[in-house]
A tleap script that builds the chain and sets N, CA, C and O, in Angstrom:
source leaprc.protein.ff14SB
mol = sequence {
  NMET ASP GLY GLU ASP TRP GLY ASP PHE ALA
  ASP SER THR GLU THR LEU LEU GLY ALA ARG
  TYR PHE VAL ALA HIE LEU PRO PRO GLY TYR
  THR THR LEU TYR ALA VAL LEU PHE ASP MET
  VAL GLY ASP LYS ASP LEU GLN PHE LEU GLN
  GLU GLY TYR SER ALA ALA ARG ALA PRO GLU
  VAL LEU GLN ARG VAL TRP ASP THR ALA LYS
  GLY LEU GLY TYR GLU ARG VAL PHE ALA PRO
  ARG ILE GLY GLU ALA LEU THR ASP ASP HIE
  VAL PRO LEU GLN GLN ALA GLY ILE ARG ALA
  ILE ASP VAL ILE ASP PHE THR PHE PRO TYR
  HIE HIE THR THR GLU ASP THR ILE ASP LYS
  VAL SER ALA ALA SER LEU GLN ILE VAL GLY
  ASP VAL ALA VAL ALA LEU VAL ARG CGLN
}
set mol.1.N position { 0.905 -0.919 0.141 }
set mol.1.CA position { 0.255 0.220 0.304 }
set mol.1.C position { 0.812 0.804 -0.092 }
set mol.1.O position { 1.873 0.255 -0.390 }
set mol.2.N position { 0.751 2.198 -0.451 }
set mol.2.CA position { 1.407 3.196 -1.123 }
set mol.2.C position { 0.782 4.388 -0.711 }
set mol.2.O position { 1.079 5.437 -1.283 }
set mol.3.N position { -0.322 4.370 0.513 }
set mol.3.CA position { -0.760 4.935 1.677 }
set mol.3.C position { -1.376 6.503 0.963 }
set mol.3.O position { -1.317 7.533 1.635 }
set mol.4.N position { -2.003 6.500 -0.584 }
set mol.4.CA position { -2.212 7.220 -1.383 }
set mol.4.C position { -3.897 8.047 -1.137 }
set mol.4.O position { -4.167 9.179 -1.539 }
set mol.5.N position { -4.964 7.000 -0.287 }
set mol.5.CA position { -6.629 7.021 0.045 }
set mol.5.C position { -5.774 6.791 1.738 }
set mol.5.O position { -6.678 6.201 2.329 }
set mol.6.N position { -5.074 6.870 2.362 }
set mol.6.CA position { -4.755 7.083 3.838 }
set mol.6.C position { -5.090 7.363 4.829 }
set mol.6.O position { -4.980 6.854 5.944 }
set mol.7.N position { -5.834 8.806 4.188 }
set mol.7.CA position { -6.263 10.129 5.219 }
set mol.7.C position { -7.487 11.097 4.487 }
set mol.7.O position { -8.393 10.982 3.661 }
set mol.8.N position { -7.075 11.781 5.079 }
set mol.8.CA position { -8.315 12.471 4.613 }
set mol.8.C position { -7.976 13.941 3.482 }
set mol.8.O position { -7.279 14.841 3.949 }
set mol.9.N position { -8.469 14.065 2.151 }
set mol.9.CA position { -7.465 14.754 1.278 }
set mol.9.C position { -7.600 16.123 1.550 }
set mol.9.O position { -7.081 16.842 0.695 }
set mol.10.N position { -8.305 16.868 2.767 }
set mol.10.CA position { -8.880 17.913 2.889 }
set mol.10.C position { -7.445 18.291 3.554 }
set mol.10.O position { -7.120 19.441 3.260 }
set mol.11.N position { -6.383 17.526 4.485 }
set mol.11.CA position { -5.251 17.157 5.012 }
set mol.11.C position { -4.205 17.298 4.027 }
set mol.11.O position { -4.282 16.260 3.369 }
set mol.12.N position { -3.663 17.707 3.756 }
set mol.12.CA position { -2.777 17.100 2.335 }
set mol.12.C position { -1.300 16.443 3.013 }
set mol.12.O position { -0.188 16.152 2.574 }
set mol.13.N position { -1.981 16.399 4.310 }
set mol.13.CA position { -0.357 15.557 5.205 }
set mol.13.C position { -0.369 14.178 5.039 }
set mol.13.O position { 0.556 13.384 4.871 }
set mol.14.N position { -2.184 13.947 5.154 }
set mol.14.CA position { -2.198 12.635 5.055 }
set mol.14.C position { -2.418 11.489 3.911 }
set mol.14.O position { -2.602 10.298 4.164 }
set mol.15.N position { -2.383 11.867 3.054 }
set mol.15.CA position { -2.581 11.344 1.658 }
set mol.15.C position { -1.549 11.343 0.978 }
set mol.15.O position { -0.852 12.330 1.214 }
set mol.16.N position { -0.925 10.297 -0.171 }
set mol.16.CA position { -0.572 10.459 -1.141 }
set mol.16.C position { 0.776 10.396 -1.103 }
set mol.16.O position { 1.645 11.077 -1.647 }
set mol.17.N position { 0.830 9.026 -0.025 }
set mol.17.CA position { 1.957 9.730 1.172 }
set mol.17.C position { 3.359 9.399 0.622 }
set mol.17.O position { 4.400 10.055 0.665 }
set mol.18.N position { 2.936 7.555 -0.184 }
set mol.18.CA position { 4.288 7.330 -1.334 }
set mol.18.C position { 5.222 8.320 -2.091 }
set mol.18.O position { 6.422 8.586 -2.154 }
set mol.19.N position { 3.974 8.749 -2.664 }
set mol.19.CA position { 4.229 9.658 -3.686 }
set mol.19.C position { 5.042 10.797 -3.310 }
set mol.19.O position { 6.013 11.115 -3.997 }
set mol.20.N position { 4.644 11.561 -2.051 }
set mol.20.CA position { 5.752 12.070 -1.539 }
set mol.20.C position { 6.706 11.956 -1.248 }
set mol.20.O position { 7.688 12.682 -1.404 }
set mol.21.N position { 6.587 11.084 -0.805 }
set mol.21.CA position { 7.977 10.131 -0.387 }
set mol.21.C position { 9.262 9.978 -1.302 }
set mol.21.O position { 10.453 10.278 -1.217 }
set mol.22.N position { 8.431 9.366 -2.215 }
set mol.22.CA position { 9.556 9.266 -3.726 }
set mol.22.C position { 9.871 10.559 -3.696 }
set mol.22.O position { 11.064 10.825 -3.844 }
set mol.23.N position { 9.138 11.409 -3.547 }
set mol.23.CA position { 10.076 13.120 -4.467 }
set mol.23.C position { 10.778 13.517 -3.696 }
set mol.23.O position { 11.583 14.385 -4.034 }
set mol.24.N position { 10.733 12.817 -1.756 }
set mol.24.CA position { 11.662 13.672 -1.046 }
set mol.24.C position { 12.510 12.827 -1.098 }
set mol.24.O position { 13.545 13.317 -0.646 }
set mol.25.N position { 12.694 11.566 -1.473 }
set mol.25.CA position { 13.924 10.619 -1.584 }
set mol.25.C position { 14.382 10.690 -2.949 }
set mol.25.O position { 15.153 9.735 -3.050 }
set mol.26.N position { 14.330 11.350 -4.163 }
set mol.26.CA position { 14.796 11.360 -5.310 }
set mol.26.C position { 16.010 11.280 -5.260 }
set mol.26.O position { 16.327 12.303 -4.653 }
set mol.27.N position { 17.371 10.463 -5.615 }
set mol.27.CA position { 18.683 10.667 -5.568 }
set mol.27.C position { 18.802 11.513 -6.442 }
set mol.27.O position { 17.951 11.863 -7.259 }
set mol.28.N position { 20.065 11.953 -6.289 }
set mol.28.CA position { 20.743 13.026 -6.452 }
set mol.28.C position { 20.759 12.861 -8.310 }
set mol.28.O position { 20.695 11.782 -8.899 }
set mol.29.N position { 20.864 14.259 -8.984 }
set mol.29.CA position { 20.793 13.562 -10.571 }
set mol.29.C position { 19.533 12.747 -10.959 }
set mol.29.O position { 19.353 12.435 -12.136 }
set mol.30.N position { 18.987 12.530 -10.350 }
set mol.30.CA position { 17.196 11.611 -10.554 }
set mol.30.C position { 16.566 12.841 -11.871 }
set mol.30.O position { 16.478 14.067 -11.938 }
set mol.31.N position { 16.227 11.663 -12.782 }
set mol.31.CA position { 15.923 12.115 -14.101 }
set mol.31.C position { 15.341 11.361 -14.458 }
set mol.31.O position { 15.637 10.166 -14.456 }
set mol.32.N position { 14.058 12.000 -14.985 }
set mol.32.CA position { 12.930 11.080 -16.426 }
set mol.32.C position { 12.515 12.089 -17.260 }
set mol.32.O position { 12.311 13.293 -17.105 }
set mol.33.N position { 12.420 11.154 -18.383 }
set mol.33.CA position { 11.311 11.988 -19.710 }
set mol.33.C position { 9.657 12.160 -18.811 }
set mol.33.O position { 9.551 13.324 -18.426 }
set mol.34.N position { 9.132 11.794 -18.646 }
set mol.34.CA position { 8.125 11.915 -17.938 }
set mol.34.C position { 7.363 10.497 -17.182 }
set mol.34.O position { 7.803 9.384 -17.468 }
set mol.35.N position { 6.159 10.649 -16.176 }
set mol.35.CA position { 6.107 9.934 -15.409 }
set mol.35.C position { 4.115 9.717 -15.679 }
set mol.35.O position { 3.130 10.274 -15.192 }
set mol.36.N position { 4.257 8.970 -16.373 }
set mol.36.CA position { 2.163 8.333 -16.524 }
set mol.36.C position { 1.612 7.645 -15.412 }
set mol.36.O position { 2.018 6.516 -15.137 }
set mol.37.N position { 0.664 8.245 -14.694 }
set mol.37.CA position { -0.221 7.123 -13.652 }
set mol.37.C position { -1.301 7.000 -13.991 }
set mol.37.O position { -2.153 7.867 -14.188 }
set mol.38.N position { -1.375 5.535 -14.122 }
set mol.38.CA position { -2.603 4.674 -14.647 }
set mol.38.C position { -3.548 4.101 -13.632 }
set mol.38.O position { -3.500 2.884 -13.451 }
set mol.39.N position { -4.295 4.733 -13.034 }
set mol.39.CA position { -5.194 4.717 -12.326 }
set mol.39.C position { -6.838 4.291 -12.300 }
set mol.39.O position { -7.568 5.056 -12.931 }
set mol.40.N position { -7.389 3.307 -11.726 }
set mol.40.CA position { -8.889 2.704 -11.924 }
set mol.40.C position { -9.045 2.782 -13.385 }
set mol.40.O position { -9.760 3.588 -13.980 }
set mol.41.N position { -8.061 1.560 -14.079 }
set mol.41.CA position { -8.450 0.805 -15.076 }
set mol.41.C position { -8.603 0.245 -15.326 }
set mol.41.O position { -7.905 0.188 -16.338 }
set mol.42.N position { -9.359 -0.929 -15.246 }
set mol.42.CA position { -10.131 -2.010 -15.274 }
set mol.42.C position { -11.057 -2.354 -15.041 }
set mol.42.O position { -11.421 -3.519 -14.883 }
set mol.43.N position { -11.959 -0.875 -14.927 }
set mol.43.CA position { -13.639 -0.718 -15.519 }
set mol.43.C position { -14.317 -1.381 -16.938 }
set mol.43.O position { -13.812 -1.138 -18.034 }
set mol.44.N position { -15.502 -2.235 -16.790 }
set mol.44.CA position { -15.817 -2.961 -18.194 }
set mol.44.C position { -16.137 -1.801 -18.699 }
set mol.44.O position { -17.271 -2.268 -18.809 }
set mol.45.N position { -16.207 -1.099 -18.974 }
set mol.45.CA position { -17.221 0.419 -19.577 }
set mol.45.C position { -16.104 1.815 -19.942 }
set mol.45.O position { -16.480 2.969 -20.148 }
set mol.46.N position { -14.286 1.189 -19.950 }
set mol.46.CA position { -13.478 2.140 -19.746 }
set mol.46.C position { -13.527 3.457 -20.479 }
set mol.46.O position { -14.080 3.625 -21.566 }
set mol.47.N position { -12.946 4.298 -19.833 }
set mol.47.CA position { -13.106 6.051 -20.393 }
set mol.47.C position { -12.256 6.309 -19.796 }
set mol.47.O position { -12.141 6.008 -18.607 }
set mol.48.N position { -11.231 7.088 -20.621 }
set mol.48.CA position { -10.475 8.336 -20.384 }
set mol.48.C position { -10.801 9.633 -20.682 }
set mol.48.O position { -10.826 10.021 -21.850 }
set mol.49.N position { -11.090 10.447 -19.618 }
set mol.49.CA position { -11.287 11.905 -20.356 }
set mol.49.C position { -9.601 12.288 -19.757 }
set mol.49.O position { -8.823 11.555 -19.147 }
set mol.50.N position { -9.424 13.838 -20.246 }
set mol.50.CA position { -7.534 13.920 -19.979 }
set mol.50.C position { -8.046 14.525 -18.710 }
set mol.50.O position { -9.043 15.247 -18.717 }
set mol.51.N position { -7.377 14.240 -17.617 }
set mol.51.CA position { -7.912 14.837 -16.418 }
set mol.51.C position { -7.044 15.970 -16.141 }
set mol.51.O position { -5.833 15.874 -16.338 }
set mol.52.N position { -7.665 17.216 -15.622 }
set mol.52.CA position { -7.111 18.678 -15.695 }
set mol.52.C position { -5.987 18.890 -15.370 }
set mol.52.O position { -5.424 19.614 -16.191 }
set mol.53.N position { -5.112 18.475 -14.197 }
set mol.53.CA position { -4.146 18.903 -14.110 }
set mol.53.C position { -2.882 18.779 -15.331 }
set mol.53.O position { -2.155 19.594 -15.900 }
set mol.54.N position { -3.074 17.234 -15.381 }
set mol.54.CA position { -2.141 16.416 -16.201 }
set mol.54.C position { -2.407 17.125 -17.491 }
set mol.54.O position { -1.749 16.591 -18.384 }
set mol.55.N position { -3.045 18.014 -17.875 }
set mol.55.CA position { -4.059 18.519 -19.530 }
set mol.55.C position { -2.957 20.376 -19.014 }
set mol.55.O position { -2.574 21.114 -19.922 }
set mol.56.N position { -2.767 20.616 -17.967 }
set mol.56.CA position { -2.874 22.077 -17.423 }
set mol.56.C position { -1.002 22.121 -17.427 }
set mol.56.O position { -0.304 23.100 -17.696 }
set mol.57.N position { -0.553 20.770 -17.048 }
set mol.57.CA position { 0.863 20.853 -15.798 }
set mol.57.C position { 1.799 20.449 -16.720 }
set mol.57.O position { 2.803 21.149 -16.857 }
set mol.58.N position { 1.591 18.921 -17.732 }
set mol.58.CA position { 1.906 18.161 -18.600 }
set mol.58.C position { 1.123 17.892 -19.907 }
set mol.58.O position { 0.967 16.709 -20.210 }
set mol.59.N position { 0.559 18.943 -20.801 }
set mol.59.CA position { 0.185 18.689 -21.909 }
set mol.59.C position { 1.169 17.661 -23.268 }
set mol.59.O position { 0.592 17.087 -24.191 }
set mol.60.N position { 2.297 17.652 -23.119 }
set mol.60.CA position { 3.228 17.395 -24.220 }
set mol.60.C position { 2.461 15.470 -23.919 }
set mol.60.O position { 1.857 14.729 -24.695 }
set mol.61.N position { 2.868 15.293 -22.517 }
set mol.61.CA position { 3.135 13.761 -21.913 }
set mol.61.C position { 1.840 13.377 -22.937 }
set mol.61.O position { 1.623 12.975 -24.080 }
set mol.62.N position { 0.985 13.878 -21.434 }
set mol.62.CA position { -0.745 13.804 -22.610 }
set mol.62.C position { -1.344 13.540 -23.716 }
set mol.62.O position { -2.153 12.718 -24.144 }
set mol.63.N position { -0.573 14.709 -24.196 }
set mol.63.CA position { -0.610 14.388 -25.902 }
set mol.63.C position { 0.108 12.967 -26.524 }
set mol.63.O position { -0.228 12.365 -27.544 }
set mol.64.N position { 1.098 12.665 -25.669 }
set mol.64.CA position { 2.305 11.535 -26.425 }
set mol.64.C position { 1.320 10.346 -25.838 }
set mol.64.O position { 1.519 9.409 -26.611 }
set mol.65.N position { 0.643 10.050 -25.146 }
set mol.65.CA position { -0.635 8.895 -24.250 }
set mol.65.C position { -1.200 8.971 -25.358 }
set mol.65.O position { -0.853 8.389 -26.386 }
set mol.66.N position { -2.477 9.990 -25.159 }
set mol.66.CA position { -3.198 10.084 -26.230 }
set mol.66.C position { -3.084 9.943 -27.884 }
set mol.66.O position { -4.088 9.615 -28.517 }
set mol.67.N position { -2.045 10.159 -28.441 }
set mol.67.CA position { -1.608 9.792 -29.401 }
set mol.67.C position { -1.091 8.489 -30.169 }
set mol.67.O position { -1.128 8.052 -31.319 }
set mol.68.N position { -0.608 8.115 -28.967 }
set mol.68.CA position { -0.092 6.174 -28.681 }
set mol.68.C position { -1.340 5.649 -28.999 }
set mol.68.O position { -1.622 5.082 -30.055 }
set mol.69.N position { -2.253 5.900 -27.834 }
set mol.69.CA position { -3.710 5.156 -28.010 }
set mol.69.C position { -5.000 5.452 -29.314 }
set mol.69.O position { -6.109 4.948 -29.491 }
set mol.70.N position { -4.281 6.423 -29.999 }
set mol.70.CA position { -4.644 6.642 -31.175 }
set mol.70.C position { -4.813 5.453 -32.276 }
set mol.70.O position { -5.761 4.901 -32.835 }
set mol.71.N position { -3.186 5.334 -32.294 }
set mol.71.CA position { -2.673 4.750 -32.566 }
set mol.71.C position { -2.914 2.985 -32.963 }
set mol.71.O position { -3.206 2.359 -33.982 }
set mol.72.N position { -2.682 2.727 -31.888 }
set mol.72.CA position { -3.043 1.435 -31.406 }
set mol.72.C position { -4.599 0.798 -31.564 }
set mol.72.O position { -5.091 -0.321 -31.423 }
set mol.73.N position { -5.219 2.461 -32.025 }
set mol.73.CA position { -6.790 1.598 -32.537 }
set mol.73.C position { -7.474 2.292 -31.073 }
set mol.73.O position { -8.124 1.299 -30.749 }
set mol.74.N position { -7.678 2.990 -30.319 }
set mol.74.CA position { -8.312 2.711 -28.643 }
set mol.74.C position { -8.630 4.936 -28.715 }
set mol.74.O position { -8.451 5.454 -27.613 }
set mol.75.N position { -8.904 5.631 -29.510 }
set mol.75.CA position { -9.774 6.343 -29.703 }
set mol.75.C position { -11.011 6.676 -28.813 }
set mol.75.O position { -11.203 7.808 -28.369 }
set mol.76.N position { -11.861 5.583 -28.575 }
set mol.76.CA position { -13.097 5.294 -28.530 }
set mol.76.C position { -12.700 5.438 -26.294 }
set mol.76.O position { -13.550 5.772 -25.468 }
set mol.77.N position { -11.265 5.068 -25.990 }
set mol.77.CA position { -11.010 4.900 -25.338 }
set mol.77.C position { -11.110 5.906 -24.271 }
set mol.77.O position { -11.809 6.174 -23.294 }
set mol.78.N position { -9.757 6.477 -25.119 }
set mol.78.CA position { -9.292 7.463 -24.475 }
set mol.78.C position { -9.821 8.850 -25.634 }
set mol.78.O position { -9.543 9.225 -26.773 }
set mol.79.N position { -10.651 9.227 -24.602 }
set mol.79.CA position { -11.322 10.757 -25.134 }
set mol.79.C position { -10.507 11.706 -25.510 }
set mol.79.O position { -9.280 11.606 -25.491 }
set mol.80.N position { -11.187 12.751 -25.899 }
set mol.80.CA position { -9.696 13.139 -26.396 }
set mol.80.C position { -10.398 15.090 -26.201 }
set mol.80.O position { -10.482 16.095 -26.907 }
set mol.81.N position { -10.746 14.662 -24.790 }
set mol.81.CA position { -11.525 16.311 -23.783 }
set mol.81.C position { -11.456 16.171 -22.319 }
set mol.81.O position { -11.804 15.301 -21.521 }
set mol.82.N position { -10.878 17.346 -22.235 }
set mol.82.CA position { -10.388 17.640 -20.813 }
set mol.82.C position { -11.630 17.480 -19.534 }
set mol.82.O position { -12.446 18.380 -19.336 }
set mol.83.N position { -11.610 16.187 -18.727 }
set mol.83.CA position { -12.717 15.971 -17.717 }
set mol.83.C position { -11.882 17.281 -16.210 }
set mol.83.O position { -11.089 18.205 -16.386 }
set mol.84.N position { -12.392 16.876 -15.147 }
set mol.84.CA position { -11.620 17.174 -14.224 }
set mol.84.C position { -10.516 16.826 -13.566 }
set mol.84.O position { -9.748 15.892 -13.798 }
set mol.85.N position { -10.467 18.077 -12.275 }
set mol.85.CA position { -8.647 18.252 -11.952 }
set mol.85.C position { -9.044 17.444 -11.054 }
set mol.85.O position { -10.069 17.699 -10.421 }
set mol.86.N position { -8.204 16.141 -10.784 }
set mol.86.CA position { -8.200 15.376 -9.569 }
set mol.86.C position { -6.539 15.268 -8.938 }
set mol.86.O position { -5.508 15.014 -9.560 }
set mol.87.N position { -6.676 15.477 -7.913 }
set mol.87.CA position { -5.081 15.484 -6.918 }
set mol.87.C position { -5.463 14.052 -7.120 }
set mol.87.O position { -6.581 13.661 -7.455 }
set mol.88.N position { -4.314 13.245 -6.857 }
set mol.88.CA position { -3.500 12.146 -7.220 }
set mol.88.C position { -1.960 12.190 -6.569 }
set mol.88.O position { -1.351 12.926 -5.793 }
set mol.89.N position { -1.614 10.669 -7.524 }
set mol.89.CA position { -0.130 10.968 -7.016 }
set mol.89.C position { 1.039 11.334 -8.028 }
set mol.89.O position { 2.260 11.182 -8.016 }
set mol.90.N position { -0.136 12.038 -9.151 }
set mol.90.CA position { 1.185 11.750 -10.099 }
set mol.90.C position { 1.139 13.809 -9.656 }
set mol.90.O position { 2.227 14.364 -9.815 }
set mol.91.N position { -0.119 14.779 -9.136 }
set mol.91.CA position { 0.985 15.478 -8.206 }
set mol.91.C position { 1.849 15.864 -7.974 }
set mol.91.O position { 2.436 16.588 -8.778 }
set mol.92.N position { 2.627 15.420 -6.118 }
set mol.92.CA position { 3.228 15.881 -6.234 }
set mol.92.C position { 4.800 15.188 -6.914 }
set mol.92.O position { 5.725 15.454 -6.147 }
set mol.93.N position { 5.105 14.649 -7.748 }
set mol.93.CA position { 5.360 14.176 -9.306 }
set mol.93.C position { 5.898 15.467 -10.002 }
set mol.93.O position { 7.064 15.669 -10.341 }
set mol.94.N position { 5.017 16.156 -10.124 }
set mol.94.CA position { 4.155 18.050 -10.895 }
set mol.94.C position { 5.148 18.304 -10.282 }
set mol.94.O position { 6.271 18.411 -10.776 }
set mol.95.N position { 4.763 18.472 -8.761 }
set mol.95.CA position { 5.746 19.752 -7.982 }
set mol.95.C position { 6.599 19.736 -7.935 }
set mol.95.O position { 7.131 20.766 -7.520 }
set mol.96.N position { 7.574 18.444 -8.355 }
set mol.96.CA position { 8.646 18.244 -7.933 }
set mol.96.C position { 9.675 18.402 -9.518 }
set mol.96.O position { 10.851 18.154 -9.784 }
set mol.97.N position { 8.516 18.933 -10.293 }
set mol.97.CA position { 9.190 18.895 -11.497 }
set mol.97.C position { 9.028 17.749 -12.621 }
set mol.97.O position { 9.126 17.869 -13.842 }
set mol.98.N position { 8.727 16.511 -11.786 }
set mol.98.CA position { 8.473 15.882 -12.982 }
set mol.98.C position { 7.305 15.607 -13.712 }
set mol.98.O position { 6.218 15.384 -13.180 }
set mol.99.N position { 7.534 15.620 -15.045 }
set mol.99.CA position { 6.476 15.877 -16.142 }
set mol.99.C position { 5.499 14.212 -16.085 }
set mol.99.O position { 5.719 13.062 -16.468 }
set mol.100.N position { 4.126 15.091 -15.224 }
set mol.100.CA position { 4.021 14.093 -14.832 }
set mol.100.C position { 2.240 13.669 -15.128 }
set mol.100.O position { 1.514 14.607 -14.799 }
set mol.101.N position { 1.418 12.356 -15.714 }
set mol.101.CA position { 0.095 12.517 -15.939 }
set mol.101.C position { -0.586 11.565 -15.108 }
set mol.101.O position { -0.055 10.680 -14.438 }
set mol.102.N position { -1.708 11.804 -15.201 }
set mol.102.CA position { -2.707 10.716 -14.632 }
set mol.102.C position { -3.817 9.954 -15.569 }
set mol.102.O position { -4.901 10.502 -15.773 }
set mol.103.N position { -3.616 9.116 -15.937 }
set mol.103.CA position { -4.875 8.463 -16.599 }
set mol.103.C position { -5.789 7.375 -15.781 }
set mol.103.O position { -5.534 6.190 -15.568 }
set mol.104.N position { -7.025 8.206 -15.358 }
set mol.104.CA position { -8.133 7.268 -14.581 }
set mol.104.C position { -9.275 7.449 -15.194 }
set mol.104.O position { -9.816 8.234 -15.972 }
set mol.105.N position { -9.466 6.549 -14.648 }
set mol.105.CA position { -10.803 6.899 -15.322 }
set mol.105.C position { -12.491 7.019 -14.169 }
set mol.105.O position { -13.136 6.215 -13.495 }
set mol.106.N position { -12.605 8.641 -14.535 }
set mol.106.CA position { -13.986 8.721 -13.881 }
set mol.106.C position { -15.005 8.486 -13.614 }
set mol.106.O position { -15.668 9.032 -12.732 }
set mol.107.N position { -15.360 7.551 -14.388 }
set mol.107.CA position { -16.467 7.174 -13.937 }
set mol.107.C position { -17.000 5.879 -13.112 }
set mol.107.O position { -18.177 5.586 -12.905 }
set mol.108.N position { -15.846 5.181 -12.697 }
set mol.108.CA position { -15.842 3.607 -12.224 }
set mol.108.C position { -17.125 3.876 -10.732 }
set mol.108.O position { -16.858 4.317 -9.614 }
set mol.109.N position { -18.414 3.447 -11.242 }
set mol.109.CA position { -19.158 4.422 -9.973 }
set mol.109.C position { -19.154 3.638 -8.484 }
set mol.109.O position { -19.579 4.253 -7.506 }
set mol.110.N position { -18.457 1.688 -8.286 }
set mol.110.CA position { -17.940 1.514 -7.202 }
set mol.110.C position { -17.066 1.726 -6.578 }
set mol.110.O position { -16.967 1.118 -5.512 }
set mol.111.N position { -16.028 2.701 -6.977 }
set mol.111.CA position { -15.021 2.947 -6.060 }
set mol.111.C position { -14.870 3.497 -4.817 }
set mol.111.O position { -15.604 4.473 -4.666 }
set mol.112.N position { -14.203 3.237 -3.888 }
set mol.112.CA position { -14.188 2.816 -2.311 }
set mol.112.C position { -15.447 2.796 -1.908 }
set mol.112.O position { -15.899 3.552 -1.047 }
set mol.113.N position { -16.435 1.453 -2.840 }
set mol.113.CA position { -17.876 1.162 -1.969 }
set mol.113.C position { -17.215 -1.003 -2.358 }
set mol.113.O position { -16.279 -1.624 -2.861 }
set mol.114.N position { -18.409 -1.210 -1.737 }
set mol.114.CA position { -18.185 -2.947 -1.498 }
set mol.114.C position { -18.325 -3.560 -2.837 }
set mol.114.O position { -17.901 -4.683 -3.109 }
set mol.115.N position { -18.916 -2.804 -3.631 }
set mol.115.CA position { -19.741 -3.382 -5.063 }
set mol.115.C position { -18.082 -3.170 -5.809 }
set mol.115.O position { -18.018 -4.028 -6.689 }
set mol.116.N position { -17.103 -2.571 -5.783 }
set mol.116.CA position { -15.709 -3.023 -6.164 }
set mol.116.C position { -15.586 -4.088 -5.805 }
set mol.116.O position { -15.393 -4.336 -4.615 }
set mol.117.N position { -15.669 -5.099 -6.815 }
set mol.117.CA position { -15.560 -6.280 -6.860 }
set mol.117.C position { -14.460 -6.523 -8.581 }
set mol.117.O position { -14.111 -5.892 -9.579 }
set mol.118.N position { -14.293 -8.249 -7.764 }
set mol.118.CA position { -13.187 -8.489 -9.135 }
set mol.118.C position { -14.443 -8.316 -10.368 }
set mol.118.O position { -14.101 -7.849 -11.455 }
set mol.119.N position { -16.050 -8.754 -10.116 }
set mol.119.CA position { -16.846 -8.668 -11.085 }
set mol.119.C position { -17.159 -7.958 -12.193 }
set mol.119.O position { -17.800 -8.191 -13.218 }
set mol.120.N position { -16.247 -6.559 -11.521 }
set mol.120.CA position { -16.183 -5.512 -12.529 }
set mol.120.C position { -15.114 -5.160 -12.547 }
set mol.120.O position { -14.754 -4.112 -12.010 }
set mol.121.N position { -14.310 -5.987 -13.200 }
set mol.121.CA position { -12.850 -6.184 -13.734 }
set mol.121.C position { -13.362 -6.501 -15.044 }
set mol.121.O position { -14.472 -7.015 -15.175 }
set mol.122.N position { -12.326 -6.118 -16.396 }
set mol.122.CA position { -12.624 -6.209 -17.556 }
set mol.122.C position { -10.874 -6.747 -18.195 }
set mol.122.O position { -9.988 -5.897 -18.290 }
set mol.123.N position { -10.634 -8.139 -18.552 }
set mol.123.CA position { -9.442 -8.074 -19.258 }
set mol.123.C position { -9.697 -7.441 -20.275 }
set mol.123.O position { -8.914 -6.541 -20.577 }
set mol.124.N position { -10.435 -7.605 -20.814 }
set mol.124.CA position { -10.426 -5.828 -22.417 }
set mol.124.C position { -9.652 -4.905 -22.079 }
set mol.124.O position { -8.622 -4.588 -22.673 }
set mol.125.N position { -10.072 -4.435 -21.153 }
set mol.125.CA position { -9.656 -3.084 -20.393 }
set mol.125.C position { -8.536 -2.837 -19.868 }
set mol.125.O position { -7.906 -1.792 -19.707 }
set mol.126.N position { -8.260 -4.372 -19.502 }
set mol.126.CA position { -6.328 -3.922 -18.801 }
set mol.126.C position { -5.730 -4.626 -19.986 }
set mol.126.O position { -4.631 -5.105 -19.707 }
set mol.127.N position { -6.072 -4.811 -21.081 }
set mol.127.CA position { -5.319 -5.249 -22.259 }
set mol.127.C position { -4.924 -3.980 -23.128 }
set mol.127.O position { -3.892 -3.917 -23.796 }
set mol.128.N position { -6.001 -2.848 -23.020 }
set mol.128.CA position { -5.963 -2.045 -24.020 }
set mol.128.C position { -5.150 -0.998 -23.086 }
set mol.128.O position { -4.488 -0.179 -23.723 }
set mol.129.N position { -5.105 -0.911 -21.843 }
set mol.129.CA position { -4.364 -0.095 -21.296 }
set mol.129.C position { -2.759 -0.365 -20.874 }
set mol.129.O position { -1.769 0.293 -20.556 }
set mol.130.N position { -3.178 -1.853 -21.092 }
set mol.130.CA position { -1.570 -3.167 -21.132 }
set mol.130.C position { -0.215 -2.089 -22.654 }
set mol.130.O position { 0.818 -1.433 -22.791 }
set mol.131.N position { -1.676 -2.846 -23.512 }
set mol.131.CA position { -1.107 -1.952 -24.801 }
set mol.131.C position { -0.546 -0.496 -25.074 }
set mol.131.O position { 0.351 -0.157 -25.847 }
set mol.132.N position { -1.116 0.066 -24.452 }
set mol.132.CA position { -0.710 1.548 -24.281 }
set mol.132.C position { 0.433 1.408 -23.566 }
set mol.132.O position { 1.379 1.215 -24.330 }
set mol.133.N position { 0.776 1.425 -22.317 }
set mol.133.CA position { 2.027 1.021 -21.577 }
set mol.133.C position { 3.458 0.735 -22.490 }
set mol.133.O position { 4.572 1.208 -22.715 }
set mol.134.N position { 2.622 -0.318 -22.810 }
set mol.134.CA position { 3.969 -1.299 -23.526 }
set mol.134.C position { 4.735 -0.302 -24.683 }
set mol.134.O position { 5.935 -0.375 -24.949 }
set mol.135.N position { 3.785 0.626 -25.296 }
set mol.135.CA position { 3.693 0.777 -26.803 }
set mol.135.C position { 4.390 2.389 -26.361 }
set mol.135.O position { 5.096 2.856 -27.255 }
set mol.136.N position { 4.256 3.266 -25.076 }
set mol.136.CA position { 5.277 3.962 -24.431 }
set mol.136.C position { 6.430 3.868 -24.071 }
set mol.136.O position { 7.326 4.708 -23.983 }
set mol.137.N position { 6.382 2.603 -23.819 }
set mol.137.CA position { 8.097 2.098 -22.925 }
set mol.137.C position { 8.978 2.005 -24.714 }
set mol.137.O position { 10.180 2.179 -24.912 }
set mol.138.N position { 7.944 1.697 -25.738 }
set mol.138.CA position { 9.171 1.231 -26.838 }
set mol.138.C position { 9.175 3.029 -27.437 }
set mol.138.O position { 9.534 3.141 -28.609 }
set mol.139.N position { 8.934 3.900 -26.957 }
set mol.139.CA position { 8.777 4.947 -27.662 }
set mol.139.C position { 10.727 5.320 -27.951 }
set mol.139.O position { 11.077 6.294 -28.616 }
savepdb mol mol.pdb
quit
């Protein structure tokens, strides 16, 4: 567990613990081209909008991911429009100067409920996300 949802998001010291620890302990000279957080990606009715902080703070990374998805034929899943801005593990990375985005399905109705069970997960959705991730690594 990375402590993402450990506490109350109204108290910024209680959440995103793993991401905060990571950026506080970066090795000297650490560099990266970009970072992509894949979060809530197994929904049977998968659709990704472009998360707001990602669009504002790392638009070129967002475009790279959406172009990659489109090139693989997944433009129906990766909708080219801005969704809400969401505080998630990518925000501490952005604050540390890392070009990071969050690829997240905002519409998963079972999030943090007892209905968030394995029958809601789709192998096809996970395949789409995996295909995009592998294509990004190979670029």
